[in-house]
All heavy atoms as an XYZ file, in Angstrom:
881
protein
N      65.696      7.647      5.679
C      65.317      8.041      7.018
C      63.963      8.752      7.026
O      63.132      8.488      7.882
C      66.426      8.936      7.595
C      66.195      9.293      9.031
S      66.268      7.826     10.036
C      67.122      8.366     11.415
N      63.757      9.645      6.062
C      62.496     10.365      5.980
C      61.340      9.404      5.718
O      60.246      9.586      6.241
C      62.562     11.434      4.889
N      61.595      8.373      4.947
C      60.565      7.387      4.654
C      60.164      6.629      5.915
O      58.997      6.345      6.132
C      61.065      6.421      3.583
O      60.127      5.413      3.355
N      61.129      6.304      6.743
C      60.853      5.608      7.997
C      60.056      6.496      8.945
O      59.083      6.037      9.552
C      62.166      5.154      8.654
C      62.034      4.359      9.932
C      61.260      3.074      9.687
C      63.395      4.051     10.505
N      60.413      7.777      9.042
C      59.662      8.712      9.874
C      58.249      8.893      9.338
O      57.283      8.970     10.102
C      60.376     10.061      9.950
C      61.637     10.105     10.813
C      62.307     11.459     10.696
C      61.307      9.788     12.247
N      58.121      8.931      8.033
C      56.821      9.086      7.413
C      55.926      7.880      7.726
O      54.755      8.043      8.046
C      57.009      9.235      5.901
O      55.788      9.223      5.250
N      56.492      6.689      7.665
C      55.721      5.487      7.975
C      55.328      5.450      9.440
O      54.210      5.068      9.779
C      56.524      4.230      7.604
C      56.626      4.008      6.121
C      57.416      2.772      5.798
C      57.566      2.622      4.290
N      58.366      1.449      3.936
N      56.230      5.859     10.327
C      55.919      5.882     11.764
C      54.812      6.900     12.046
O      53.908      6.646     12.838
C      57.167      6.206     12.586
C      58.110      5.054     12.738
C      59.245      5.409     13.665
C      60.168      4.219     13.856
N      61.252      4.520     14.783
N      54.914      8.055     11.379
C      53.888      9.081     11.563
C      52.526      8.560     11.091
O      51.516      8.714     11.775
C      54.270     10.364     10.813
C      53.191     11.402     10.851
C      52.979     12.166     11.995
C      52.352     11.602      9.757
C      51.965     13.105     12.039
C      51.331     12.539      9.806
C      51.145     13.298     10.948
N      52.503      7.930      9.916
C      51.260      7.408      9.370
C      50.677      6.337     10.284
O      49.474      6.336     10.573
C      51.499      6.842      7.969
C      50.280      6.271      7.257
C      49.201      7.321      7.098
C      50.673      5.704      5.907
N      51.512      5.439     10.779
C      51.060      4.395     11.684
C      50.514      5.000     12.976
O      49.451      4.605     13.458
C      52.196      3.422     11.993
C      51.862      2.261     12.911
C      50.758      1.405     12.313
C      53.089      1.423     13.181
N      51.215      5.989     13.531
C      50.744      6.654     14.750
C      49.414      7.357     14.515
O      48.507      7.294     15.339
C      51.780      7.673     15.232
O      52.973      7.028     15.572
N      49.308      8.022     13.380
C      48.079      8.722     13.041
C      46.907      7.743     12.933
O      45.824      7.990     13.466
C      48.260      9.505     11.734
C      47.015     10.209     11.284
C      46.599     11.375     11.925
C      46.252      9.720     10.229
C      45.444     12.028     11.533
C      45.107     10.365      9.831
C      44.697     11.522     10.476
N      47.118      6.623     12.273
C      46.062      5.628     12.125
C      45.656      5.043     13.475
O      44.462      4.816     13.728
C      46.503      4.518     11.174
C      46.612      4.924      9.709
C      47.205      3.781      8.883
C      45.273      5.338      9.149
N      46.614      4.789     14.349
C      46.296      4.271     15.679
C      45.482      5.279     16.486
O      44.531      4.913     17.167
C      47.573      3.886     16.428
C      48.251      2.605     15.958
C      49.595      2.425     16.655
C      47.362      1.406     16.198
N      45.855      6.544     16.400
C      45.108      7.584     17.114
C      43.678      7.672     16.576
O      42.721      7.746     17.345
C      45.831      8.947     17.006
C      47.110      8.900     17.844
C      44.927     10.087     17.462
C      48.029     10.086     17.631
N      43.526      7.619     15.260
C      42.186      7.666     14.672
C      41.359      6.466     15.116
O      40.167      6.606     15.401
C      42.277      7.683     13.147
S      42.869      9.246     12.490
N      41.977      5.307     15.181
C      41.268      4.110     15.602
C      40.791      4.232     17.042
O      39.659      3.900     17.368
C      42.173      2.887     15.442
C      41.578      1.546     15.800
C      40.405      1.229     14.880
C      42.619      0.454     15.708
N      41.646      4.737     17.907
C      41.296      4.878     19.319
C      40.213      5.931     19.523
O      39.303      5.756     20.340
C      42.557      5.222     20.154
C      42.203      5.646     21.558
C      43.518      4.042     20.160
N      40.273      7.010     18.783
C      39.326      8.112     18.968
C      38.031      7.956     18.181
O      37.080      8.700     18.420
C      39.988      9.443     18.578
C      41.174      9.867     19.441
C      41.747     11.181     18.918
C      40.769     10.002     20.897
N      37.958      6.993     17.285
C      36.735      6.844     16.502
C      35.604      6.348     17.392
O      35.824      5.578     18.321
C      36.959      5.887     15.334
O      37.200      4.591     15.813
N      34.370      6.795     17.118
C      33.239      6.365     17.935
C      32.976      4.878     17.738
O      33.251      4.332     16.669
C      32.066      7.198     17.421
C      32.475      7.641     16.069
C      33.980      7.688     16.053
N      32.429      4.226     18.761
C      32.111      2.808     18.607
C      31.025      2.619     17.566
O      30.210      3.504     17.338
C      31.615      2.384     19.996
C      31.207      3.648     20.656
C      32.050      4.742     20.058
N      31.006      1.453     16.955
C      29.981      1.186     15.960
C      28.618      1.176     16.630
O      28.467      0.716     17.752
C      30.223     -0.163     15.297
C      31.402     -0.147     14.367
C      31.509     -1.447     13.597
O      30.776     -2.382     13.836
N      32.428     -1.483     12.667
N      27.650      1.712     15.925
C      26.292      1.749     16.458
C      25.735      0.333     16.559
O      26.034     -0.526     15.749
C      25.404      2.598     15.552
N      24.949      0.119     17.550
C      24.311     -1.183     17.714
C      23.114     -1.261     16.765
O      22.633     -0.260     16.263
C      23.839     -1.335     19.151
C      24.978     -1.181     20.143
C      24.700     -2.020     21.352
N      25.654     -1.762     22.392
C      26.722     -2.503     22.604
N      26.979     -3.526     21.848
N      27.546     -2.223     23.581
N      22.652     -2.464     16.564
C      21.511     -2.659     15.676
C      20.321     -1.867     16.202
O      20.063     -1.825     17.393
C      21.163     -4.134     15.589
N      19.612     -1.252     15.298
C      18.467     -0.435     15.643
C      17.229     -1.325     15.736
O      17.032     -2.217     14.922
C      18.263      0.660     14.574
C      17.011      1.459     14.845
C      19.469      1.564     14.502
N      16.411     -1.059     16.741
C      15.131     -1.750     16.865
C      14.124     -0.972     16.027
O      13.979      0.233     16.169
C      14.657     -1.778     18.336
C      15.658     -2.511     19.219
C      13.259     -2.366     18.447
C      15.647     -3.996     19.118
N      13.434     -1.671     15.150
C      12.381     -1.056     14.345
C      11.065     -1.767     14.664
O      11.059     -2.829     15.283
C      12.674     -1.214     12.841
O      12.624     -2.611     12.507
C      14.022     -0.624     12.455
N       9.984     -1.196     14.211
C       8.689     -1.860     14.413
C       8.639     -3.186     13.663
O       7.982     -4.124     14.112
C       7.543     -0.932     14.025
S       7.293      0.394     15.230
N       9.356     -3.285     12.552
C       9.439     -4.572     11.853
C      10.125     -5.612     12.732
O       9.697     -6.769     12.778
C      10.199     -4.434     10.533
C       9.373     -3.776      9.443
O       8.127     -3.739      9.572
O       9.970     -3.306      8.464
N      11.187     -5.204     13.423
C      11.879     -6.107     14.345
C      10.935     -6.554     15.447
O      10.861     -7.747     15.771
C      13.101     -5.398     14.982
O      13.950     -4.896     13.962
C      13.876     -6.340     15.885
N      10.218     -5.606     16.024
C       9.275     -5.913     17.107
C       8.207     -6.877     16.595
O       7.914     -7.890     17.234
C       8.629     -4.623     17.664
C       7.513     -4.950     18.638
C       9.685     -3.751     18.330
N       7.641     -6.575     15.438
C       6.590     -7.431     14.884
C       7.121     -8.843     14.623
O       6.473     -9.826     14.960
C       6.012     -6.833     13.606
C       4.935     -7.698     13.010
C       3.666     -7.729     13.565
C       5.194     -8.505     11.915
C       2.666     -8.537     13.043
C       4.201     -9.321     11.377
C       2.937     -9.338     11.945
N       8.305     -8.934     14.025
C       8.866    -10.250     13.721
C       9.152    -11.050     14.993
O       8.916    -12.256     15.030
C      10.132    -10.123     12.876
C       9.819     -9.727     11.450
O       8.744     -9.994     10.936
N      10.770     -9.079     10.809
N       9.660    -10.393     16.028
C       9.940    -11.088     17.284
C       8.652    -11.547     17.961
O       8.620    -12.610     18.581
C      10.733    -10.193     18.240
C      12.210    -10.102     17.887
O      12.693    -10.949     17.108
O      12.885     -9.185     18.385
N       7.599    -10.746     17.854
C       6.357    -11.055     18.563
C       5.316    -11.764     17.699
O       4.250    -12.131     18.201
C       5.764     -9.766     19.149
C       6.664     -9.042     20.155
C       5.965     -7.804     20.690
C       7.087     -9.963     21.286
N       5.609    -11.989     16.451
C       4.663    -12.645     15.549
C       4.170    -13.993     16.091
O       2.983    -14.301     15.986
C       5.298    -12.814     14.172
C       4.351    -13.249     13.100
C       5.045    -13.241     11.745
C       4.074    -13.629     10.644
N       4.739    -13.590      9.336
N       5.040    -14.802     16.722
C       4.545    -16.076     17.266
C       3.523    -15.898     18.398
O       2.859    -16.850     18.785
C       5.809    -16.765     17.783
C       6.933    -16.126     17.049
C       6.499    -14.712     16.807
N       3.381    -14.690     18.920
C       2.430    -14.416     20.000
C       1.051    -14.035     19.471
O       0.088    -13.963     20.246
C       2.942    -13.269     20.874
S       4.588    -13.514     21.567
N       0.963    -13.779     18.188
C      -0.245    -13.205     17.611
C      -1.488    -14.049     17.871
O      -2.516    -13.513     18.301
C      -0.053    -12.976     16.113
C      -1.128    -12.195     15.393
C      -1.311    -10.815     16.018
C      -0.786    -12.057     13.922
N      -1.419    -15.341     17.653
C      -2.596    -16.188     17.853
C      -3.047    -16.151     19.308
O      -4.246    -16.054     19.596
C      -2.321    -17.625     17.404
C      -3.593    -18.425     17.314
O      -4.523    -18.038     16.617
N      -3.644    -19.536     18.037
N      -2.095    -16.199     20.238
C      -2.459    -16.135     21.658
C      -3.129    -14.796     21.976
O      -4.156    -14.753     22.654
C      -1.236    -16.335     22.553
C      -1.550    -16.025     23.992
C      -2.268    -16.937     24.766
C      -1.188    -14.813     24.568
C      -2.614    -16.646     26.076
C      -1.526    -14.519     25.877
C      -2.236    -15.431     26.620
O      -2.582    -15.129     27.917
N      -2.568    -13.706     21.489
C      -3.133    -12.383     21.776
C      -4.528    -12.252     21.166
O      -5.439    -11.720     21.802
C      -2.193    -11.265     21.264
C      -2.870     -9.902     21.337
C      -0.892    -11.258     22.070
N      -4.721    -12.774     19.973
C      -6.012    -12.629     19.294
C      -7.109    -13.506     19.887
O      -8.235    -13.045     20.063
C      -5.862    -12.931     17.800
C      -5.041    -11.936     16.993
C      -4.908    -12.409     15.546
C      -5.633    -10.541     17.052
N      -6.791    -14.775     20.207
C      -7.854    -15.692     20.624
C      -7.613    -16.391     21.958
O      -8.494    -17.086     22.449
C      -8.134    -16.757     19.535
C      -8.649    -16.121     18.268
C      -6.908    -17.601     19.250
N      -6.446    -16.253     22.542
C      -6.163    -16.916     23.821
C      -5.597    -18.305     23.614
O      -5.067    -18.629     22.562
N      -5.706    -19.124     24.646
C      -5.158    -20.474     24.582
C      -3.819    -20.537     25.295
O      -3.571    -19.804     26.253
N      -2.955    -21.405     24.815
C      -1.624    -21.565     25.394
C      -0.638    -20.622     24.725
O      -0.713    -20.391     23.519
C      -1.143    -23.007     25.230
C      -1.981    -23.977     26.041
O      -2.388    -23.671     27.160
N      -2.252    -25.138     25.472
N       0.308    -20.121     25.513
C       1.361    -19.265     24.978
C       2.423    -20.165     24.353
O       3.019    -20.990     25.050
C       1.986    -18.380     26.077
C       3.109    -17.531     25.502
C       0.927    -17.505     26.731
N       2.678    -20.022     23.053
C       3.694    -20.862     22.413
C       5.108    -20.529     22.911
O       5.417    -19.374     23.219
C       3.579    -20.520     20.923
C       2.336    -19.736     20.765
C       2.000    -19.153     22.099
N       5.935    -21.542     22.959
C       7.341    -21.352     23.342
C       8.009    -20.327     22.432
O       8.812    -19.507     22.896
C       8.089    -22.697     23.265
O       7.439    -23.624     24.137
C       9.538    -22.551     23.669
N       7.670    -20.365     21.142
C       8.265    -19.423     20.183
C       7.913    -17.977     20.536
O       8.688    -17.067     20.285
C       7.807    -19.730     18.753
C       8.231    -21.076     18.236
C       7.300    -22.207     18.687
O       6.185    -21.933     19.183
O       7.707    -23.367     18.543
N       6.740    -17.773     21.103
C       6.326    -16.441     21.533
C       7.252    -15.953     22.639
O       7.769    -14.839     22.586
C       4.875    -16.469     22.011
S       4.316    -14.953     22.835
N       7.461    -16.784     23.636
C       8.344    -16.407     24.751
C       9.772    -16.190     24.265
O      10.442    -15.245     24.693
C       8.303    -17.470     25.844
S       6.707    -17.562     26.687
N      10.226    -17.032     23.343
C      11.572    -16.859     22.786
C      11.681    -15.532     22.037
O      12.695    -14.835     22.146
C      11.921    -18.021     21.848
C      12.097    -19.324     22.585
O      12.307    -19.356     23.796
N      12.008    -20.421     21.851
N      10.646    -15.164     21.296
C      10.648    -13.894     20.578
C      10.641    -12.705     21.518
O      11.345    -11.719     21.301
N       9.851    -12.803     22.596
C       9.808    -11.728     23.589
C      11.162    -11.582     24.270
O      11.671    -10.466     24.447
C       8.705    -12.014     24.612
C       8.437    -10.940     25.657
C       8.054     -9.613     25.008
C       7.332    -11.403     26.604
N      11.770    -12.702     24.622
C      13.110    -12.674     25.239
C      14.132    -12.073     24.287
O      14.969    -11.261     24.689
C      13.538    -14.083     25.647
C      12.776    -14.619     26.827
C      13.126    -16.073     27.108
C      12.213    -16.623     28.209
N      12.377    -18.070     28.393
N      14.053    -12.439     23.019
C      14.975    -11.906     22.018
C      14.820    -10.396     21.880
O      15.812     -9.657     21.832
C      14.721    -12.581     20.674
O      15.505    -11.997     19.662
N      13.580     -9.939     21.829
C      13.323     -8.502     21.706
C      13.931     -7.746     22.879
O      14.632     -6.757     22.697
C      11.821     -8.243     21.627
C      11.400     -6.774     21.582
C      11.935     -6.093     20.338
C       9.895     -6.657     21.651
N      13.677     -8.219     24.092
C      14.176     -7.523     25.274
C      15.700     -7.604     25.356
O      16.366     -6.639     25.715
C      13.508     -8.087     26.556
C      11.992     -7.858     26.492
C      14.103     -7.484     27.809
C      11.558     -6.431     26.213
N      16.260     -8.742     24.993
C      17.715     -8.896     24.998
C      18.377     -7.940     24.018
O      19.443     -7.390     24.305
C      18.103    -10.349     24.655
O      17.545    -11.217     25.640
C      19.602    -10.542     24.603
N      17.757     -7.727     22.866
C      18.346     -6.860     21.843
C      18.062     -5.380     22.059
O      18.705     -4.540     21.439
C      17.865     -7.298     20.457
C      18.455     -8.630     20.066
O      19.617     -8.916     20.341
N      17.653     -9.463     19.446
N      17.121     -5.063     22.907
C      16.806     -3.657     23.193
C      17.718     -3.192     24.329
O      17.294     -3.019     25.467
C      15.338     -3.511     23.568
N      18.987     -2.974     23.992
C      19.987     -2.723     25.028
C      20.192     -1.243     25.350
O      20.799     -0.923     26.353
C      21.337     -3.365     24.662
C      21.794     -2.892     23.294
C      21.234     -4.875     24.687
C      23.147     -3.400     22.893
N      19.661     -0.373     24.521
C      19.785      1.051     24.809
C      18.422      1.606     25.208
O      17.383      1.004     24.921
C      20.295      1.833     23.583
O      19.308      1.757     22.543
C      21.634      1.284     23.084
N      18.439      2.747     25.851
C      17.186      3.410     26.218
C      16.365      3.688     24.965
O      15.161      3.457     24.929
C      17.456      4.711     27.006
C      18.024      4.371     28.385
C      16.199      5.560     27.122
C      18.513      5.574     29.173
N      17.037      4.155     23.914
C      16.331      4.473     22.668
C      15.673      3.228     22.082
O      14.541      3.290     21.591
C      17.302      5.090     21.650
C      17.816      6.457     22.042
C      18.971      6.421     23.047
O      19.554      5.329     23.298
O      19.275      7.476     23.621
N      16.359      2.111     22.138
C      15.802      0.865     21.596
C      14.600      0.411     22.419
O      13.594     -0.033     21.867
C      16.869     -0.222     21.565
N      14.691      0.527     23.748
C      13.560      0.141     24.597
C      12.370      1.067     24.370
O      11.221      0.628     24.338
C      13.987      0.118     26.067
C      14.932     -1.044     26.378
C      15.214     -1.181     27.850
N      16.037     -0.117     28.398
C      17.372     -0.109     28.382
N      18.037     -1.111     27.846
N      18.038      0.893     28.915
N      12.641      2.361     24.185
C      11.558      3.306     23.915
C      10.917      3.030     22.552
O       9.703      3.125     22.404
C      12.073      4.743     23.987
C      12.402      5.173     25.405
C      13.021      6.556     25.493
O      13.496      7.124     24.511
N      13.028      7.108     26.701
N      11.721      2.659     21.574
C      11.179      2.325     20.253
C      10.328      1.067     20.337
O       9.225      1.020     19.780
C      12.312      2.130     19.243
C      11.812      1.683     17.876
S      10.626      2.813     17.097
C      11.719      4.055     16.500
N      10.810      0.048     21.036
C      10.031     -1.185     21.203
C       8.717     -0.869     21.895
O       7.653     -1.359     21.494
C      10.828     -2.212     21.987
N       8.755     -0.044     22.915
C       7.552      0.371     23.636
C       6.575      1.062     22.684
O       5.381      0.739     22.668
C       7.940      1.304     24.782
S       6.535      2.023     25.668
N       7.058      1.980     21.882
C       6.191      2.708     20.948
C       5.536      1.771     19.938
O       4.355      1.916     19.622
C       6.991      3.776     20.205
O       7.424      4.774     21.089
N       6.306      0.808     19.463
C       5.754     -0.144     18.490
C       4.665     -0.994     19.125
O       3.602     -1.202     18.533
C       6.860     -1.038     17.944
S       8.121     -0.136     17.012
N       4.915     -1.483     20.345
C       3.918     -2.301     21.044
C       2.685     -1.461     21.365
O       1.549     -1.909     21.206
C       4.528     -2.928     22.315
C       3.462     -3.575     23.175
C       5.594     -3.951     21.931
N       2.900     -0.213     21.782
C       1.772      0.674     22.079
C       0.923      0.902     20.830
O      -0.312      0.874     20.900
C       2.294      2.008     22.619
C       1.203      2.998     22.961
C       1.780      4.284     23.526
C       0.684      5.272     23.860
N       1.221      6.488     24.477
N       1.567      1.092     19.684
C       0.829      1.283     18.433
C       0.010      0.047     18.081
O      -1.118      0.162     17.607
C       1.776      1.643     17.291
C       2.294      3.057     17.400
O       1.711      3.898     18.071
N       3.412      3.319     16.757
N       0.569     -1.135     18.313
C      -0.182     -2.365     18.077
C      -1.384     -2.447     19.012
O      -2.458     -2.880     18.622
C       0.711     -3.589     18.268
C       1.795     -3.810     17.210
C       2.746     -4.913     17.649
C       1.175     -4.132     15.866
N      -1.194     -2.009     20.258
C      -2.267     -2.084     21.258
C      -3.432     -1.167     20.918
O      -4.579     -1.465     21.270
C      -1.722     -1.754     22.643
N      -3.174     -0.081     20.214
C      -4.267      0.850     19.899
C      -5.298      0.219     18.975
O      -6.450      0.645     18.968
C      -3.742      2.158     19.266
O      -3.057      1.853     18.059
C      -2.837      2.911     20.214
N      -4.895     -0.787     18.205
C      -5.830     -1.434     17.285
C      -6.434     -2.708     17.874
O      -7.215     -3.374     17.206
C      -5.107     -1.766     15.981
N      -6.105     -3.020     19.120
C      -6.557     -4.267     19.735
C      -7.752     -4.020     20.659
O      -7.969     -2.905     21.135
C      -5.417     -4.889     20.533
N      -8.483     -5.082     20.917
C      -9.583     -5.010     21.888
C      -9.000     -5.023     23.299
O      -7.815     -5.332     23.497
C     -10.526     -6.214     21.730
O      -9.820     -7.410     22.103
C     -11.065     -6.330     20.312
N      -9.835     -4.710     24.279
C      -9.373     -4.749     25.669
C      -8.881     -6.139     26.053
O      -7.859     -6.274     26.730
C     -10.496     -4.319     26.625
C     -10.824     -2.836     26.526
O      -9.990     -2.068     25.999
O     -11.920     -2.446     26.975
N      -9.587     -7.171     25.617
C      -9.185     -8.546     25.935
C      -7.842     -8.887     25.305
O      -7.005     -9.548     25.925
C     -10.246     -9.553     25.465
C     -11.561     -9.459     26.200
C     -12.478     -8.344     25.676
O     -12.250     -7.812     24.557
O     -13.420     -7.984     26.393
N      -7.632     -8.427     24.100
C      -6.363     -8.689     23.427
C      -5.217     -7.955     24.115
O      -4.131     -8.518     24.290
C      -6.461     -8.288     21.953
C      -7.389     -9.192     21.166
C      -7.745     -8.640     19.799
O      -7.592     -7.448     19.508
N      -8.265     -9.513     18.936
N      -5.449     -6.726     24.527
C      -4.415     -5.980     25.260
C      -4.120     -6.680     26.584
O      -2.953     -6.801     26.973
C      -4.834     -4.507     25.477
C      -3.842     -3.786     26.386
C      -4.948     -3.771     24.144
N      -5.161     -7.161     27.261
C      -4.953     -7.888     28.523
C      -4.107     -9.138     28.304
O      -3.197     -9.425     29.095
C      -6.289     -8.275     29.162
C      -7.049     -7.075     29.719
O      -6.432     -5.995     29.897
O      -8.269     -7.217     29.962
N      -4.392     -9.889     27.242
C      -3.593    -11.087     26.960
C      -2.151    -10.707     26.623
O      -1.210    -11.362     27.079
C      -4.221    -11.901     25.825
C      -5.420    -12.716     26.290
C      -5.867    -13.732     25.261
N      -6.519    -13.154     24.096
C      -7.828    -12.940     23.999
N      -8.641    -13.246     25.000
N      -8.332    -12.416     22.905
N      -1.975     -9.655     25.836
C      -0.615     -9.205     25.500
C       0.128     -8.772     26.762
O       1.312     -9.095     26.945
C      -0.665     -8.055     24.490
N      -0.567     -8.065     27.648
C       0.058     -7.601     28.891
C       0.420     -8.760     29.812
O       1.311     -8.623     30.668
C      -0.876     -6.622     29.603
N      -0.233     -9.903     29.642
C       0.072    -11.059     30.486
C       1.302    -11.825     30.016
O       1.837    -12.672     30.747
C      -1.131    -12.011     30.533
O      -1.260    -12.731     29.318
N       1.763    -11.556     28.811
C       2.873    -12.321     28.240
C       4.165    -12.265     29.060
O       4.794    -13.305     29.259
C       3.143    -11.888     26.797
C       2.116    -12.373     25.789
C       2.351    -11.723     24.429
C       2.150    -13.890     25.676
N       4.600    -11.094     29.526
C       5.847    -11.091     30.303
C       5.795    -12.042     31.502
O       6.747    -12.793     31.741
C       6.000     -9.631     30.739
C       5.277     -8.861     29.687
C       4.100     -9.729     29.302
N       4.680    -12.061     32.230
C       4.542    -12.955     33.376
C       4.502    -14.409     32.968
O       5.123    -15.267     33.598
N       3.777    -14.704     31.907
C       3.664    -16.087     31.437
C       4.988    -16.596     30.872
O       5.275    -17.789     30.927
C       2.564    -16.210     30.391
C       1.167    -16.037     30.978
C       0.104    -16.184     29.914
C      -1.275    -15.994     30.486
N      -1.761    -17.088     31.275
N       5.793    -15.684     30.324
C       7.073    -16.077     29.722
C       8.250    -15.912     30.686
O       9.370    -16.300     30.351
C       7.334    -15.247     28.465
S       6.190    -15.601     27.107
N       8.007    -15.306     31.838
C       9.106    -15.075     32.780
C      10.116    -14.063     32.271
O      11.314    -14.206     32.488
N       9.615    -13.027     31.609
C      10.476    -12.001     31.015
C      10.161    -10.663     31.670
O       8.995    -10.290     31.803
C      10.246    -11.907     29.489
C      11.090    -10.809     28.878
C      10.540    -13.231     28.824
N      11.193     -9.943     32.058
C      11.026     -8.606     32.622
C      11.026     -7.589     31.486
O      12.069     -7.282     30.924
C      12.140     -8.299     33.626
C      11.947     -6.956     34.290
O      10.839     -6.432     34.355
N      13.032     -6.391     34.787
N       9.857     -7.099     31.134
C       9.726     -6.096     30.078
C       9.782     -4.718     30.753
O       9.047     -4.474     31.704
C       8.397     -6.288     29.302
C       8.200     -5.195     28.274
C       8.386     -7.662     28.635
N      10.646     -3.826     30.270
C      10.852     -2.548     30.952
C       9.765     -1.501     30.723
O       9.974     -0.326     30.978
C      12.199     -2.067     30.396
C      12.271     -2.671     29.041
C      11.559     -3.998     29.149
N       8.617     -1.925     30.228
C       7.495     -1.010     30.050
C       6.208     -1.801     30.166
O       6.180     -3.019     29.975
C       7.557     -0.278     28.698
C       7.702     -1.189     27.515
C       6.592     -1.764     26.901
C       8.957     -1.480     26.995
C       6.723     -2.596     25.811
C       9.099     -2.317     25.897
C       7.984     -2.881     25.306
N       5.134     -1.091     30.494
C       3.825     -1.716     30.601
C       3.245     -1.887     29.195
O       3.310     -0.972     28.381
C       2.917     -0.830     31.452
C       1.545     -1.395     31.678
C       0.719     -0.447     32.540
C      -0.699     -0.979     32.688
N      -1.566     -0.030     33.358
N       2.706     -3.053     28.916
C       2.047     -3.265     27.631
C       0.632     -2.727     27.776
O      -0.210     -3.316     28.447
C       2.071     -4.750     27.232
C       3.521     -5.199     27.055
C       1.258     -4.972     25.953
C       3.701     -6.660     26.762
N       0.422     -1.552     27.175
C      -0.812     -0.818     27.377
C      -0.951      0.239     26.291
O       0.033      0.657     25.687
C      -0.755     -0.152     28.762
O      -1.674      0.877     28.881
N      -2.173      0.690     26.090
C      -2.403      1.814     25.177
C      -1.967      3.133     25.805
O      -1.765      4.123     25.099
C      -3.891      1.912     24.842
C      -4.448      0.776     24.057
C      -5.934      1.036     23.765
N      -6.581     -0.176     23.319
C      -7.378     -0.915     24.079
N      -7.663     -0.548     25.309
N      -7.908     -2.023     23.597
N      -1.881      3.161     27.137
C      -1.642      4.411     27.863
C      -0.206      4.618     28.323
O       0.088      5.619     28.963
C      -2.551      4.458     29.104
C      -4.016      4.284     28.741
O      -4.428      4.815     27.695
O      -4.733      3.606     29.494
N       0.680      3.687     28.021
C       2.053      3.797     28.508
C       2.737      5.023     27.893
O       2.512      5.359     26.732
C       2.844      2.499     28.210
C       2.988      2.271     26.718
C       4.196      2.507     28.879
N       3.549      5.708     28.696
C       4.352      6.843     28.208
C       5.730      6.309     27.884
O       6.579      6.161     28.762
C       4.414      7.935     29.276
C       5.160      9.166     28.813
O       5.785      9.140     27.713
O       5.173     10.165     29.546
N       5.960      6.019     26.628
C       7.207      5.386     26.202
C       8.419      6.295     26.375
O       9.548      5.806     26.482
C       7.088      4.925     24.761
S       5.861      3.612     24.530
N       8.216      7.602     26.460
C       9.336      8.509     26.662
C       9.943      8.360     28.060
O      11.065      8.807     28.302
C       8.918      9.962     26.432
O       8.040     10.399     27.469
N       9.232      7.728     28.968
C       9.739      7.537     30.334
C      10.401      6.172     30.538
O      10.887      5.891     31.615
C       8.601      7.697     31.337
C       8.070      9.132     31.370
C       7.029      9.322     32.418
C       6.585     10.789     32.420
N       5.517     11.014     33.369
N      10.426      5.350     29.496
C      11.072      4.035     29.594
C      12.568      4.234     29.679
O      13.153      4.980     28.896
C      10.694      3.152     28.379
C      11.493      1.860     28.376
C       9.205      2.878     28.371
N      13.177      3.566     30.622
C      14.640      3.671     30.804
C      15.295      2.397     30.490
O      15.493      1.480     30.336
C      14.991      4.097     32.230
C      14.403      5.438     32.583
C      14.994      6.530     31.732
C      14.351      7.859     32.054
N      14.495      8.851     31.077
């Protein structure tokens, strides 16, 4: 009888721990992730021309995976850091990508964007 009560207690305890445990963290967005997703856009940003389909797919993937405020702010910071090393024309081309790809990016692609305000 004690063994049966012990097993029921253990099972109940495990169920309670399972219910109360925090959800698994979602994948973190890193600058490597941002760079890899946007790498197909590099030629367009550097020299212009046509926006490759792979570029739009990468931008869509980045935005789809940036599901938390923290992830969107990290993506914004990474893009802003890339923009600081670009010419004005390159930043303008990069900023045109959301419109050309039909993607709603939750931050302005700019050197001056305040990524802490991205929601």
